Residue frames relative to the residue before (quaternion, step in Angstrom):
aa qw qx qy qz dx dy dz
M 1.0000 0.0000 0.0000 0.0000 0.00 0.00 0.00
R 0.3639 -0.7417 0.5274 0.1984 3.59 -0.81 0.97
A 0.5047 -0.6495 0.4753 0.3121 3.56 -1.04 0.78
G 0.4174 -0.7302 0.4890 0.2313 3.58 -1.01 0.74
L 0.4030 0.7227 -0.4715 0.3050 3.62 1.27 0.20
F 0.4316 -0.6876 0.5221 0.2615 3.58 -1.22 0.50
E 0.2864 -0.6853 0.6308 0.2245 3.57 -1.38 0.26
F 0.5387 -0.6394 0.4389 0.3292 3.58 -0.90 0.86
E 0.6259 0.5681 -0.3434 0.4094 3.61 0.96 -0.84
D 0.6713 0.5239 -0.2960 0.4327 3.60 1.08 -0.63
L 0.5718 0.6338 -0.3790 0.3573 3.55 1.18 -0.50
Q 0.5037 -0.6930 0.4305 0.2840 3.59 -0.77 1.10
G 0.7822 0.3356 -0.1915 0.4888 3.63 0.84 -0.84
F 0.3493 0.7552 -0.4872 0.2650 3.60 1.23 0.32
P 0.5316 -0.6596 0.4062 0.3426 3.68 -0.76 0.97
A 0.4794 -0.7001 0.4530 0.2735 3.57 -0.81 1.03
I 0.6221 0.5667 -0.3474 0.4136 3.53 1.08 -0.74
I 0.6523 0.4704 -0.3031 0.5112 3.62 1.14 -0.63
R 0.6273 0.5266 -0.3428 0.4601 3.64 0.92 -0.80
Q 0.6487 0.5128 -0.3321 0.4538 3.60 0.91 -0.90
G 0.6465 0.5195 -0.3221 0.4566 3.61 0.96 -0.79
M 0.6579 0.5094 -0.3065 0.4624 3.56 0.97 -0.84
T 0.7037 0.4394 -0.2761 0.4854 3.59 0.87 -0.88
D 0.5647 0.5626 -0.3887 0.4621 3.64 1.15 -0.48
Y 0.6388 0.5324 -0.3131 0.4587 3.53 0.99 -0.82
L 0.6664 0.5074 -0.2869 0.4650 3.55 0.90 -0.98
R 0.6530 0.4977 -0.3213 0.4719 3.61 0.94 -0.81
F 0.6261 0.5347 -0.3427 0.4523 3.61 0.99 -0.80
I 0.6659 0.5061 -0.2976 0.4602 3.61 0.86 -0.98
L 0.7220 0.4744 -0.2698 0.4252 3.59 0.66 -1.18
N 0.7220 0.4370 -0.2627 0.4677 3.58 0.92 -0.79
T 0.6257 0.5387 -0.3380 0.4517 3.61 0.96 -0.82
A 0.7723 0.3592 -0.1779 0.4928 3.56 0.84 -0.98
D 0.2956 -0.7899 0.4864 0.2283 3.57 1.37 -0.13
L 0.1047 0.8643 -0.4843 0.0866 3.56 1.07 0.96
Y 0.7351 0.4160 -0.2545 0.4709 3.65 1.02 -0.48
R 0.2811 0.7779 -0.5191 0.2155 3.64 1.13 0.37
P 0.6626 0.5379 -0.3469 0.3891 3.66 0.82 -0.78
V 0.6683 0.5000 -0.3327 0.4390 3.62 1.12 -0.32
T 0.3743 0.7670 -0.4619 0.2415 3.58 1.32 -0.09
T 0.6796 0.4861 -0.2966 0.4624 3.63 0.82 -0.97
L 0.6546 0.5309 -0.3161 0.4356 3.55 0.96 -0.89
L 0.6768 0.4814 -0.2821 0.4803 3.57 0.94 -0.90
A 0.6353 0.5439 -0.3150 0.4487 3.52 1.00 -0.86
E 0.6368 0.5229 -0.3163 0.4701 3.58 1.06 -0.78
G 0.6333 0.5192 -0.3267 0.4719 3.60 1.01 -0.83
L 0.6660 0.5022 -0.3108 0.4557 3.58 0.89 -0.86
E 0.6324 0.5349 -0.3159 0.4628 3.56 1.07 -0.78
Q 0.6681 0.5210 -0.2894 0.4455 3.54 0.91 -1.01
T 0.7564 0.3662 -0.2048 0.5018 3.61 1.03 -0.72
G 0.4050 -0.7351 0.4563 0.2957 3.56 1.24 -0.24
S 0.4473 0.7198 -0.4164 0.3291 3.55 1.25 0.41
E 0.1673 -0.7750 0.6018 0.0959 3.54 -1.08 0.79
T 0.6717 0.4169 -0.2867 0.5411 3.59 1.34 0.12
V 0.1518 -0.7673 0.6201 0.0603 3.55 -1.02 0.96
I 0.1912 -0.7495 0.6241 0.1105 3.53 -0.87 1.00
D 0.1690 -0.8078 0.5619 0.0562 3.56 -0.35 1.27
L 0.1899 -0.7909 0.5775 0.0697 3.53 -0.66 1.17
C 0.8087 0.2031 -0.1629 0.5275 3.61 -1.21 0.52
S 0.1762 0.8603 -0.4664 0.1061 3.58 1.00 0.76
G 0.2726 -0.7654 0.5375 0.2258 3.60 1.09 -0.53
S 0.7538 -0.2623 0.2341 0.5552 3.59 -0.52 -1.19
G 0.7396 -0.3672 0.2099 0.5235 3.61 1.24 0.36
G 0.2249 -0.8323 0.4895 0.1306 3.53 1.31 -0.21
A 0.8130 -0.2458 0.2089 0.4847 3.56 -0.93 -0.92
V 0.3979 0.7893 -0.4313 0.1807 3.57 1.28 -0.24
E 0.6289 0.5680 -0.3571 0.3928 3.61 0.85 -0.88
Q 0.7131 0.4286 -0.2409 0.4998 3.57 0.87 -0.99
V 0.6449 0.5252 -0.3273 0.4485 3.58 0.99 -0.79
Q 0.6106 0.5563 -0.3327 0.4550 3.60 1.07 -0.73
K 0.6554 0.4888 -0.3056 0.4880 3.60 0.98 -0.88
N 0.6721 0.5101 -0.3092 0.4387 3.57 0.85 -0.95
I 0.6494 0.5226 -0.3100 0.4572 3.57 0.96 -0.88
C 0.6776 0.4875 -0.3034 0.4595 3.59 0.83 -0.94
D 0.6401 0.5119 -0.3236 0.4728 3.61 1.04 -0.68
T 0.6773 0.4900 -0.2999 0.4597 3.60 1.11 -0.68
V 0.7671 0.3689 -0.1957 0.4870 3.60 0.79 -1.00
K 0.3567 -0.7832 0.4470 0.2441 3.55 1.31 -0.17
K 0.7001 0.3295 -0.3066 0.5544 3.55 1.08 0.82
E 0.6196 -0.5670 0.3856 0.3820 3.55 -1.18 0.31
V 0.0491 -0.7527 0.6561 0.0233 3.52 -1.02 0.94
F 0.2380 -0.7978 0.5467 0.0898 3.58 -0.75 1.07
F 0.2141 -0.7655 0.6009 0.0844 3.54 -1.08 0.94
V 0.1386 -0.7525 0.6372 0.0924 3.55 -1.17 0.77
L 0.2831 -0.7759 0.5468 0.1375 3.59 -0.60 1.16
T 0.0646 0.7859 -0.6130 0.0501 3.54 -0.98 0.89
D 0.0406 0.7955 -0.6036 0.0341 3.58 -1.14 0.48
K 0.5792 -0.5468 0.4778 0.3706 3.52 -1.34 0.34
F 0.7558 0.1746 -0.1076 0.6218 3.55 1.23 -0.61
P 0.1064 -0.8637 0.4854 0.0838 3.61 0.52 1.14
N 0.2902 -0.7410 0.5862 0.1518 3.56 -0.96 0.96
V 0.1620 -0.8574 0.4799 0.0912 3.58 0.51 1.24
P 0.6401 0.5237 -0.3776 0.4165 3.72 0.75 -0.76
T 0.6845 0.4646 -0.2918 0.4801 3.60 0.94 -0.81
Y 0.6156 0.5348 -0.3500 0.4610 3.59 1.07 -0.71
K 0.6345 0.5105 -0.3354 0.4735 3.63 0.99 -0.73
F 0.6208 0.5467 -0.3262 0.4575 3.56 1.04 -0.84
L 0.7028 0.4699 -0.2638 0.4643 3.58 0.89 -0.96
K 0.6154 0.5461 -0.3447 0.4519 3.55 1.10 -0.66
K 0.6726 0.4840 -0.2779 0.4861 3.54 0.98 -0.88
K 0.6592 0.5234 -0.3151 0.4384 3.57 0.93 -0.87
T 0.7563 0.3768 -0.1824 0.5028 3.58 1.05 -0.84
S 0.4222 -0.7196 0.4516 0.3164 3.61 1.28 0.13
G 0.7493 -0.4445 0.2045 0.4463 3.54 0.95 0.98
K 0.4520 0.6804 -0.4623 0.3450 3.61 1.21 0.11
I 0.7008 0.2362 -0.1839 0.6475 3.52 1.36 -0.43
S 0.0113 0.7832 -0.6212 0.0245 3.57 -0.69 1.05
Y 0.2930 -0.7774 0.5394 0.1375 3.59 -1.19 -0.18
S 0.3294 -0.6807 0.6054 0.2482 3.47 -1.41 0.17
E 0.3786 -0.7403 0.5100 0.2202 3.63 -0.84 0.88
M 0.6251 0.5501 -0.3639 0.4173 3.59 1.13 -0.46
E 0.5718 -0.5681 0.4683 0.3619 3.52 -1.31 0.41
V 0.0924 -0.8117 0.5767 -0.0019 3.56 -0.66 1.12
D 0.2102 -0.7613 0.6071 0.0868 3.58 -0.73 1.14
A 0.4545 -0.7190 0.4646 0.2462 3.57 -0.66 1.11
M 0.6574 0.4960 -0.3162 0.4709 3.59 1.24 -0.42
D 0.7883 0.1523 -0.0837 0.5902 3.56 1.31 -0.20
V 0.0428 -0.8475 0.5271 -0.0458 3.50 0.56 1.32
P 0.4982 -0.6620 0.4604 0.3185 3.65 -0.79 0.88
S 0.5657 -0.6597 0.3857 0.3099 3.55 -0.95 0.91
N 0.6263 0.5541 -0.3428 0.4281 3.61 1.18 -0.43
L 0.6172 0.5033 -0.3527 0.4913 3.60 1.28 -0.19
K 0.0910 0.8240 -0.5487 0.1081 3.56 0.08 1.29
G 0.4459 0.6414 -0.5198 0.3457 3.56 -0.91 0.96
F 0.6707 -0.4740 0.3985 0.4083 3.51 -1.41 0.16
R 0.2545 -0.8060 0.5151 0.1424 3.65 -0.57 1.03
T 0.0672 -0.7774 0.6245 0.0340 3.53 -1.17 0.78
I 0.0549 -0.7335 0.6711 0.0928 3.53 -1.34 0.36
F 0.0872 -0.7919 0.6040 0.0205 3.59 -0.69 1.11
S 0.8570 -0.0056 -0.0088 0.5152 3.58 -0.83 1.00
G 0.6573 0.5512 -0.3137 0.4071 3.61 1.05 0.58
F 0.5578 0.6642 -0.3874 0.3125 3.55 1.16 -0.49
H 0.5921 0.5833 -0.3629 0.4213 3.60 1.17 -0.58
H 0.5448 0.6088 -0.4140 0.4014 3.63 1.17 -0.21
F 0.6716 0.4738 -0.2749 0.4989 3.60 1.24 -0.47
N 0.3886 -0.6828 0.5612 0.2604 3.51 -1.10 0.76
L 0.7516 -0.3991 0.2424 0.4659 3.63 -1.20 0.11
Q 0.6741 0.4829 -0.3104 0.4648 3.59 0.89 -0.90
Q 0.6800 0.4988 -0.2877 0.4539 3.57 0.89 -0.90
G 0.6351 0.5329 -0.3109 0.4647 3.55 1.06 -0.87
S 0.6373 0.5203 -0.3247 0.4667 3.57 1.01 -0.77
K 0.6358 0.5162 -0.3236 0.4739 3.60 1.09 -0.77
V 0.6118 0.5376 -0.3700 0.4470 3.64 0.97 -0.73
L 0.6903 0.4742 -0.2754 0.4720 3.60 0.89 -1.00
K 0.6684 0.5061 -0.3169 0.4435 3.59 0.89 -0.91
N 0.6176 0.5514 -0.3441 0.4428 3.61 1.07 -0.72
A 0.6502 0.4984 -0.3096 0.4827 3.59 1.07 -0.71
V 0.6348 0.5299 -0.3172 0.4643 3.54 1.02 -0.83
E 0.6645 0.5056 -0.2971 0.4632 3.61 0.90 -0.98
A 0.7092 0.4342 -0.2535 0.4943 3.60 1.08 -0.69
R 0.3839 -0.7478 0.4593 0.2872 3.57 1.35 -0.04
Q 0.4723 0.6522 -0.4514 0.3845 3.55 1.00 0.89
G 0.5017 -0.6369 0.4922 0.3168 3.53 -1.08 0.66
I 0.0471 -0.8126 0.5806 0.0178 3.61 -1.11 0.50
A 0.0664 -0.7883 0.6115 0.0131 3.54 -1.03 0.83
I 0.1663 -0.7704 0.6133 0.0513 3.57 -0.88 1.05
F 0.0313 0.7914 -0.6093 0.0378 3.57 -0.86 0.95
D 0.0870 0.8089 -0.5745 0.0895 3.63 -0.61 1.05
G 0.1897 -0.8246 0.5288 0.0672 3.54 -0.36 1.27
G 0.5267 0.6138 -0.4840 0.3339 3.58 -1.10 0.76
D 0.2363 -0.7517 0.5986 0.1442 3.51 -1.34 0.33
K 0.4098 -0.6935 0.5388 0.2465 3.58 -1.02 0.84
N 0.5017 0.6280 -0.4960 0.3284 3.59 0.00 1.19
L 0.6765 -0.5256 0.3514 0.3776 3.54 -1.27 0.44
F 0.6038 0.5836 -0.3644 0.4026 3.56 1.06 -0.69
I 0.6598 0.5042 -0.3101 0.4630 3.56 0.95 -0.90
I 0.6429 0.5137 -0.3297 0.4627 3.60 0.96 -0.80
L 0.6503 0.4965 -0.3313 0.4700 3.62 0.97 -0.77
A 0.6184 0.5589 -0.3272 0.4451 3.57 1.07 -0.82
I 0.6421 0.5133 -0.3171 0.4730 3.57 1.06 -0.84
L 0.6701 0.5029 -0.2994 0.4564 3.60 0.95 -0.88
V 0.7404 0.4209 -0.2370 0.4675 3.60 0.93 -0.80
L 0.7717 0.4052 -0.2085 0.4437 3.58 0.74 -1.04
H 0.6327 0.5750 -0.3559 0.3775 3.62 0.85 -0.80
P 0.6404 0.5123 -0.3480 0.4542 3.64 0.89 -0.80
L 0.6713 0.5100 -0.3019 0.4450 3.58 0.97 -0.85
I 0.6415 0.5230 -0.3153 0.4642 3.56 1.07 -0.77
F 0.6311 0.5290 -0.3191 0.4691 3.51 1.03 -0.90
F 0.6647 0.5213 -0.3111 0.4355 3.62 0.87 -1.00
F 0.7838 0.3802 -0.1904 0.4525 3.61 0.74 -0.99
C 0.7872 0.3956 -0.1612 0.4449 3.59 1.04 -0.79
T 0.4629 0.7163 -0.4467 0.2704 3.63 1.09 -0.40
P 0.6708 0.5008 -0.3362 0.4315 3.66 0.82 -0.82
F 0.6822 0.5074 -0.2774 0.4474 3.60 1.20 -0.35
F 0.4442 0.6686 -0.4695 0.3677 3.59 1.32 -0.01
R 0.0962 -0.7809 0.6163 0.0346 3.58 -1.06 0.84
P 0.4758 -0.2147 -0.8483 0.0885 1.46 -1.92 1.66
F 0.5371 -0.6308 0.4493 0.3343 3.58 -1.08 0.73
R 0.0423 -0.7784 0.6263 -0.0061 3.54 -1.03 0.90
I 0.4249 -0.6852 0.5217 0.2790 3.57 -0.83 0.93
S 0.5893 0.5827 -0.3815 0.4093 3.60 1.10 -0.51
N 0.6050 0.5542 -0.3545 0.4486 3.58 1.13 -0.58
I 0.6304 0.5192 -0.3148 0.4836 3.56 1.11 -0.75
I 0.6797 0.4952 -0.2977 0.4517 3.60 0.80 -1.01
F 0.7849 0.3420 -0.1766 0.4855 3.61 0.73 -1.06
T 0.6022 0.4625 -0.4049 0.5094 3.61 1.17 0.50
Y 0.8048 0.3335 -0.1476 0.4683 3.58 0.67 -1.10
L 0.7580 0.3854 -0.1995 0.4869 3.58 0.92 -0.94
I 0.7640 0.0305 0.0025 0.6445 3.53 0.94 -0.98
P 0.1947 -0.8711 0.4356 0.1162 3.66 0.18 1.22
L 0.1152 0.8193 -0.5496 0.1161 3.57 0.76 1.03
I 0.6308 0.5400 -0.3516 0.4323 3.63 0.94 -0.78
P 0.6902 0.4528 -0.3179 0.4664 3.66 0.70 -0.90
F 0.6505 0.5355 -0.3281 0.4270 3.62 0.89 -0.90
C 0.7039 0.4658 -0.2624 0.4677 3.56 0.81 -1.05
T 0.6355 0.5370 -0.3247 0.4498 3.56 1.04 -0.79
I 0.6659 0.4990 -0.2932 0.4708 3.56 0.92 -0.95
W 0.6299 0.5316 -0.3197 0.4674 3.56 0.98 -0.85
D 0.6929 0.4738 -0.2735 0.4696 3.59 0.81 -1.01
G 0.6212 0.5561 -0.3385 0.4362 3.56 1.04 -0.75
I 0.6740 0.4826 -0.2925 0.4768 3.56 0.94 -0.93
V 0.6474 0.5079 -0.3214 0.4687 3.60 0.91 -0.86
S 0.6295 0.5567 -0.3312 0.4291 3.56 0.99 -0.86
I 0.6347 0.5352 -0.3359 0.4449 3.60 0.99 -0.83
T 0.6905 0.4896 -0.2937 0.4440 3.55 0.96 -0.81
R 0.7064 0.4692 -0.2450 0.4698 3.58 1.26 -0.41
L 0.4324 0.7328 -0.4551 0.2626 3.59 1.17 -0.11
Y 0.3665 -0.7282 0.5413 0.2060 3.54 -1.08 0.79
K 0.4028 -0.6584 0.5714 0.2789 3.56 -1.21 0.57
P 0.6630 -0.5125 0.3589 0.4109 3.61 -1.15 0.53
N 0.6551 0.5146 -0.3323 0.4422 3.61 0.91 -0.77
D 0.6112 0.5417 -0.3458 0.4619 3.59 1.10 -0.70
L 0.6546 0.5086 -0.3058 0.4684 3.56 1.01 -0.91
L 0.6695 0.5127 -0.3105 0.4388 3.60 0.94 -0.85
I 0.6276 0.5359 -0.3320 0.4568 3.57 1.04 -0.74
M 0.6417 0.5018 -0.3250 0.4804 3.57 0.99 -0.82
A 0.6776 0.5091 -0.3005 0.4374 3.59 0.94 -0.89
Q 0.6939 0.4999 -0.2956 0.4257 3.58 0.85 -0.88
N 0.6170 0.5345 -0.3482 0.4607 3.56 1.27 -0.23
T 0.5939 0.6185 -0.3606 0.3671 3.59 1.21 -0.10
G 0.7452 -0.3345 0.2130 0.5361 3.54 1.28 -0.32
P 0.5542 -0.6848 0.3850 0.2751 3.59 -1.15 0.57
D 0.6982 0.5264 -0.2628 0.4079 3.60 1.20 -0.44
Y 0.5629 0.5482 -0.4058 0.4668 3.56 1.18 0.65
S 0.3375 -0.6808 0.6058 0.2359 3.57 -1.24 0.56
W 0.0489 -0.8008 0.5966 -0.0210 3.55 -0.82 1.06
Q 0.0492 0.7593 -0.6486 -0.0195 3.51 -1.17 0.56
A 0.0420 -0.8013 0.5967 0.0071 3.56 -1.05 0.71
G 0.2009 0.7882 -0.5616 0.1514 3.60 -1.07 0.52
K 0.4125 -0.6684 0.5447 0.2939 3.57 -1.25 -0.47
V 0.0771 -0.7287 0.6764 0.0743 3.52 -1.31 0.59
K 0.3487 -0.7189 0.5613 0.2156 3.56 -1.27 0.41
N 0.3010 -0.7278 0.5799 0.2084 3.53 -1.10 0.72
K 0.7592 -0.4267 0.2481 0.4243 3.55 -1.31 0.03
L 0.6457 0.4819 -0.3138 0.5024 3.57 1.30 -0.30
S 0.4638 -0.6986 0.4037 0.3660 3.61 1.36 0.16
M 0.3946 0.6795 -0.4904 0.3769 3.53 1.20 0.73
N 0.4034 -0.7175 0.5113 0.2469 3.56 -0.88 0.91
I 0.1432 -0.7385 0.6513 0.0999 3.58 -1.21 0.69
A 0.2381 -0.7574 0.5938 0.1305 3.55 -0.55 1.18
Y 0.0338 -0.8228 0.5673 0.0041 3.54 -0.98 0.77
L 0.0468 -0.7455 0.6614 0.0675 3.51 -1.35 0.41
I 0.0144 -0.8011 0.5978 -0.0273 3.56 -0.81 1.02
G 0.0573 0.8100 -0.5784 0.0771 3.56 -0.87 0.97
Y 0.0913 0.7744 -0.6219 0.0719 3.57 -1.15 0.67
P 0.6389 -0.5337 0.3670 0.4150 3.61 -1.13 0.45
K 0.5434 -0.6513 0.4199 0.3228 3.55 -1.00 0.82
N 0.6618 0.4887 -0.3163 0.4725 3.59 1.20 -0.33
G 0.5826 -0.6508 0.3261 0.3615 3.53 1.35 0.20
E 0.5428 0.6217 -0.4335 0.3619 3.62 1.10 -0.15
G 0.6293 0.5937 -0.3801 0.3270 3.58 -1.27 0.18
């Protein structure tokens, strides 16, 4: 049973300046620690099966794990793979920063993109990192069905474990990371300094959302049940891998059986 609590990031009227600070933090953590490295082979296999060299990343926030994932994938497949960042609340300043930093290997869409109804002009293998738990069962099924109807491959990766230890780690470690690391978030924003040290809304909202996220995580079997209800002509696999911090990453990967998408 998923908790009925809300996440600040999901609120329509939530201040963009605070949301950006929260997602900047998440991107810093995911890329610095390279927490999604274990999914490299899985994603590379999906790209090979579909023949795709473009990844449409949904629910990107401030870019999440994409910068490091893009490097890992290119090292694995030995060719350039391009990522396009999209979000319902696109963080365009950060997307521009990442595009320049990666010489265009990571680009972006400025329009609002709903993962349940992705525009037809955004073609490529779809990914969601650390974002699928934001969707309830009905919404999650729509995300998968939309990919199936568009004949695009899709991979869901959500790291975390539903246990008290992880919640305690969030409560203890996140404030310390915010305190010591906020000045090193890039691109630099004075708003991150103000709303971390003077008015600590960014740490408070991030810690709240992190705890709620843990309670909402899907098990691989839950993901597979949602996927299998989308149609019979897709290949699906689901499971878990562990990263270097021994944190589980639940995954779901699907693509047309004929390899297109």
